[in-house]
C-alpha positions in Angstrom: 103.9 118.9 65.8 105.7 118.6 69.1 103.4 118.6 72.1 104.4 121.6 74.3 102.9 122.0 77.7 101.8 125.6 77.9 102.2 127.9 80.9 98.7 129.4 80.7 96.6 127.9 83.6 93.0 128.5 82.5 91.0 127.8 85.6 87.2 127.8 85.2 84.9 127.1 88.1 81.6 125.4 87.4 79.2 127.8 85.8 81.8 130.4 85.0 82.6 131.5 81.4 85.6 133.2 80.0 87.1 134.9 76.9 90.4 133.6 75.7 92.1 136.1 73.4 95.4 135.8 71.4 96.8 136.3 68.0 96.3 133.6 65.4 98.6 130.5 65.6 99.6 131.1 69.2 98.1 127.8 70.1 94.7 128.6 71.6 92.7 125.9 69.8 95.3 123.2 70.5 95.5 124.3 74.1 91.7 124.1 74.6 91.5 120.7 72.9 94.0 119.3 75.4 92.7 121.2 78.4 89.0 120.4 77.7 88.9 117.3 75.6 85.2 116.5 76.2 83.9 120.0 75.5 81.5 120.7 72.6 83.4 123.0 70.2 82.3 125.3 67.3 85.1 126.6 65.1 83.9 129.6 63.0 87.0 129.5 60.8 85.0 126.7 59.1 83.1 128.6 56.3 80.0 126.5 56.3 79.6 126.8 60.1 80.3 130.5 60.0 77.6 131.2 57.4 75.0 129.0 59.1 75.4 130.8 62.5 75.8 134.2 60.9 72.4 133.7 59.2 70.7 132.2 62.2 72.4 132.9 65.6 69.5 131.2 67.4 70.8 127.9 66.1 73.3 127.8 68.9 70.5 127.9 71.5 68.5 125.3 69.5 71.4 122.9 69.2 72.5 123.2 72.8 68.9 122.8 74.1 68.8 119.4 72.4 71.9 118.2 74.2 71.9 116.0 77.3 73.2 117.3 80.7 76.2 115.1 80.4 77.2 116.7 77.1 76.9 120.1 78.6 78.8 119.6 81.9 82.0 120.9 80.3 82.4 124.4 79.0 81.3 124.9 75.4 84.0 126.3 73.2 83.2 128.9 70.5 86.4 129.4 68.5 86.9 132.7 66.5 83.8 134.0 68.1 84.5 137.6 66.9 83.4 136.5 63.4 79.8 136.0 64.6 79.2 138.8 67.2 75.4 138.2 67.3 76.1 134.9 69.0 77.0 136.7 72.2 73.3 137.6 72.9 72.5 133.9 72.7 75.5 133.0 74.9 74.2 135.4 77.6 70.8 133.9 77.5 72.2 130.4 77.8 74.4 131.5 80.7 71.5 133.1 82.6 68.7 130.7 81.8 70.5 127.3 81.3 73.5 127.8 83.6 75.8 126.9 80.8 79.5 127.7 80.8 81.4 129.0 77.7 85.0 129.6 76.5 84.8 132.3 73.9 88.0 132.2 71.9 89.2 134.7 69.4 92.0 136.7 67.9 90.4 140.1 68.2 87.9 141.9 70.4 87.9 144.9 68.1 85.2 143.8 65.8 83.0 143.0 68.8 83.6 146.4 70.3 83.2 148.2 67.0 79.9 146.4 66.4 78.7 147.1 69.9 78.4 143.4 70.5 77.4 142.0 73.9 80.6 141.5 75.9 78.6 139.8 78.6 78.8 142.6 81.2 81.3 140.9 83.6 79.8 137.5 83.2 83.0 136.2 81.7 86.6 136.3 82.8 89.4 137.2 80.5 92.6 135.2 79.7 95.2 135.8 77.0 97.4 133.3 75.1 100.9 134.5 74.1 103.4 132.9 71.8 105.7 130.4 73.4 107.7 131.5 76.5 111.0 130.1 77.8 109.5 128.0 80.6 107.8 126.0 77.9 111.0 125.3 76.0 113.5 122.6 77.2 116.6 124.3 75.7 115.8 127.8 74.5 118.0 128.8 71.5 118.5 132.5 71.5 119.3 133.0 67.8 116.4 130.7 66.8 114.1 132.7 69.1 115.1 136.0 67.6 114.9 134.9 63.9 112.0 132.4 64.0 110.0 134.1 66.8 107.9 132.1 69.3 104.7 131.4 67.4 104.8 127.6 68.0 104.9 126.4 64.4 107.4 129.1 63.4 109.8 128.3 66.3 109.7 124.6 65.6 110.3 124.9 61.8 113.8 124.5 60.5 113.2 127.4 58.0 110.6 129.8 59.1 111.1 132.5 56.5 108.2 131.5 54.2 105.8 130.9 57.1 106.6 134.3 58.6 106.1 136.0 55.2 102.8 134.2 54.7 101.7 135.1 58.3 102.4 138.8 57.6 100.7 138.9 54.2 97.8 136.5 54.8 96.9 137.3 58.3 98.3 140.5 59.7 97.3 142.6 56.7 94.5 140.6 55.1 92.8 139.9 58.4 92.6 143.6 59.2 91.2 144.4 55.8 88.8 141.5 55.6 87.3 142.4 59.0 86.8 145.9 57.8 89.0 147.3 60.6 90.8 149.8 58.3 89.0 151.6 55.5 92.0 153.1 53.7 93.8 149.9 52.6 96.8 151.6 50.8 97.4 153.9 53.7 97.3 151.1 56.3 99.6 149.0 54.1 102.2 151.8 54.1 101.7 152.3 57.8 102.3 148.6 58.4 105.7 148.9 56.6 106.6 152.0 58.6 105.9 150.1 61.8 109.0 148.1 61.0 111.6 150.8 61.0 109.9 152.7 64.0 109.6 149.5 66.0 110.8 149.8 69.6 111.6 153.5 69.1 109.7 156.5 70.4 106.7 157.2 68.2 106.5 160.5 66.3 102.9 160.4 64.9 103.4 163.4 62.6 106.4 161.9 60.8 104.6 158.6 60.3 101.5 160.4 59.1 103.6 162.2 56.4 105.1 159.0 55.3 101.7 157.3 55.0 99.8 160.3 53.4 97.2 160.5 56.2 96.8 162.7 59.3 98.2 162.0 62.8 94.8 161.1 64.2 94.5 158.3 61.6 97.9 156.9 62.6 96.8 156.8 66.2 93.8 154.8 65.1 96.0 152.4 63.1 98.1 151.8 66.2 95.0 151.2 68.2 93.9 148.6 65.6 97.1 146.7 66.3 96.6 146.9 70.0 93.0 145.8 69.8 93.9 142.8 67.6 96.6 141.8 70.1 99.3 142.4 67.6 101.4 144.7 69.7 101.6 146.8 72.8 102.6 150.4 73.8 105.3 150.9 76.4 104.7 154.3 78.0 107.3 156.6 79.6 107.8 156.4 83.3 106.0 159.3 85.0 106.3 158.8 88.8 107.5 162.3 89.3 107.3 165.3 86.9 110.6 166.6 85.7 111.5 168.9 82.9 114.5 166.7 82.2 112.5 163.5 81.7 110.5 162.6 78.5 106.9 161.9 79.5 104.8 162.1 76.3 106.3 159.8 73.6 105.3 156.2 73.7 107.1 153.2 72.1 105.4 150.4 70.2 106.4 146.7 70.1 104.8 143.9 68.1 103.7 140.8 69.9 106.4 138.5 68.5 110.1 139.0 67.8 110.1 136.8 64.7 107.2 138.7 63.1 108.9 142.0 63.9 112.1 140.7 62.3 110.3 139.5 59.2 108.6 143.0 58.7 112.0 144.7 59.1 113.7 142.1 57.0 116.1 141.5 59.9 118.2 138.4 60.2 120.4 138.1 63.3 123.6 136.2 62.4 125.4 136.4 65.7 124.9 137.3 69.3 126.3 140.8 69.1 125.8 144.0 67.3 122.9 146.5 66.9 120.4 144.2 65.2 121.0 141.5 67.9 120.6 144.1 70.7 117.2 145.4 69.4 115.8 141.9 68.9 117.1 140.8 72.3 115.4 143.7 74.0 112.2 142.9 72.3 112.4 139.2 73.3 112.9 140.1 77.0 109.9 142.5 76.8 107.6 139.7 75.4 108.6 137.4 78.3 107.7 140.1 80.8 104.4 140.8 79.2 103.5 137.1 79.2 104.7 136.7 82.8 102.5 139.6 83.9 99.4 138.0 82.3 100.0 134.3 83.1 100.8 135.1 86.7 97.8 137.4 87.0 99.9 140.4 88.1 99.1 144.0 87.3 102.5 145.7 87.1 103.2 148.4 84.5 106.0 148.1 82.0 107.5 151.5 81.2 110.7 153.0 79.9 112.6 156.0 81.3 114.5 158.5 79.2 115.9 161.9 79.9 116.3 164.8 77.4 120.0 164.3 77.7 119.8 160.8 76.3 120.0 158.6 79.4 117.6 155.7 79.0 116.6 152.6 81.0 114.8 150.1 78.8 112.2 148.9 81.2 110.8 150.0 84.5 108.5 147.5 86.2 105.8 148.5 88.7 105.9 151.9 90.2 109.7 151.9 89.9 110.1 148.6 91.8 112.6 147.2 89.3 114.7 148.9 86.7 116.0 146.8 83.8 118.6 147.6 81.1 119.0 145.1 78.2 122.4 144.9 76.6 123.4 142.7 73.7 126.9 142.2 75.0 128.7 139.6 77.2 130.7 142.3 79.0 128.8 145.4 80.0 131.1 148.3 80.8 130.8 151.4 83.0 129.2 153.4 80.2 126.4 150.7 80.0 125.6 151.3 83.7 125.3 155.0 83.7 121.5 155.2 82.8 120.7 152.7 85.6 122.9 154.6 88.1 121.1 157.8 87.2 117.7 156.2 87.7 118.8 154.6 91.0 120.0 158.0 92.3 116.6 159.6 91.4 114.1 156.9 92.3 115.8 154.3 94.5 114.2 151.2 92.9 114.2 148.0 95.0 116.1 146.1 92.3 118.2 147.1 89.3 119.4 144.7 86.6 121.5 144.6 83.4 120.3 141.6 81.4 122.9 140.5 78.9 124.8 137.7 77.4 127.3 137.3 80.3 128.2 133.8 81.4 128.0 134.5 85.2 126.2 136.8 87.5 128.1 139.8 89.1 127.2 142.9 91.0 128.4 146.5 90.6 127.1 148.6 93.4 123.4 148.3 93.5 123.2 146.8 90.0 123.0 143.1 89.3 124.4 142.0 86.0 122.6 138.8 85.0 122.8 136.3 82.2 119.5 136.4 80.3 118.7 132.8 81.1 119.1 133.4 84.8 117.1 136.6 84.6 114.2 134.8 82.9 114.3 132.0 85.4 114.0 134.5 88.3 111.3 136.4 86.4 109.1 133.3 86.0 109.6 132.3 89.7 108.5 135.8 90.7 111.8 136.9 92.1 112.2 139.9 89.9 108.7 141.2 90.6 105.5 139.8 92.1 107.0 137.6 94.8 
């Protein structure tokens, strides 16, 4: 495996603990081994360890109490901690009574919340690990990104089809079922397939409910399972000012990785143009913005704006600070600019961009047309938002 230096900067003062969340295979374990090479580590994906601590959570306190001060000076890593929720009571005791520091790593906080586990009441910070982002790649290859996705092992493989298929079958579905997060397995399986063709579109819960044979409330719960297991995010409509002409109630949903979304929808992008390319390209830019917001510890909202007449701007950042339209073309025309121009007239954002496959930057009125590589470079140097 190629050693990729990750953008996440997990800073942990002496005596402080943290949660590190992220979907499976995004590189959390590898990152922690490199960042904290001398830390004691417990990996609860190991079956024997899992059963031992599930049966006797106090064993953690007993084992750590037998360690020397030098062995405990670095944070103790508990990997896949959500599998043994009872350990968190022991962790709290060790933090308060022994002054120990922990990194609690996992792929889902849902089981902890559902089981009313001890989330340490503010005693631990929160970090999140995303799939790879462009600052971590020497020469980002767009079609490879869109087809393989940015889960490290998938991106680096020459043929990621089988790995993506296995990831969807063995993790995305089976993990949800094995953790008991969804009771109606057939309905959730149908829902998972439906997520594919509704991905990146406004959600109509009643339509999806009919397709899956359950009610709308259950579909809302299924989406929340995906959110809580860090497998996707909602993008809400922009609501700065109420208007009868603007859609304000329907959300969109995007999965956490463009390659996983492509595998679910059986999409393969052959060339850098066309509808399939455009949708995957939009999703990719969103994943970069979501990671940028988290890694740079910023708190800006990511919304979309759409009118009832069909004008739509893909992403609005902050409280209308930046408006961004994603176009899968190298030559955006006047028609492509109309939604942004309408948004500018109504809300006067500080910045407005068309992000596309153009070779060079140009400006049309108040709109900057940027090649995607330049846009992402400016995003990650906080020139788009956050500077």
